[in-house]
C-alpha angles and dihedrals in degrees: 000000000000130000121225139167119252126215092273091054096254122136114244130185118227115207105161115094095231092049092048093048093047092048092048093047092049091046092050092047090054090047094050093045097049092103097045092109095047121112098262091053092053134064133298095025093041089055095045100043098030123201101295097037093237096125130115088257091057092049090048091051091052090048090051094241103100115148130164132197088212125087107262125177112258091233091059091049089053089054091049090051088059090060093070109128111244115246091242090060094041090054090059088069122202113347114226118241093220135117125190120238088244092055091044091054092044090053094052093043089057094045116113108245091211093062110127118244141166110312119247091026135099112289133227089259090061092050090046090053091050090059090067094059116080095210099041093045090051091052094046092047092049093050091050093045093052092056093047094048097048096035094237123139115200115235090246091061089058094064119098141156125226113222126188119222131184111251089206125025112259096009105116101172113130091236088057096056122101122211116220126181123225118206130189111256100208125082119233120175 
């Protein structure tokens, strides 16, 4: 059951699965679109910084030399100035996207086997068990390393399931639900 507000402002309880799913989907859509009219979702910043922030403008902002020939509000420019990468971080250079087999195994051995993941997929307990086998851990580590080094994400890694949780026990209002995303833990190429 979830509680929502109808058009007249009255609270109503939804108990039918289709009604609950529709209300949650609509609520999440509104939540995810709440910044659609903010500066970085509008031109010219949207065009300069693009969706992933991997543009020349984004690199210039991190370097502290961002300039635009477009009119941009001074307050936004002040925010962009704050993005300058500190010298201490810049001096570190590019950080490698590598993990040793030992660290990979250590990570999975410390993982909590009860961690929720994508249903009908291998669980954290399975991955944890794999870390104790020399050969299986080597294979898992190699598969993960290949994708990180070439920047390729297998289709299977792109599947997820949204799950709604109560932020506070007993409070079923749509605005009080939290969306979490469950991913599969195993790697399939």
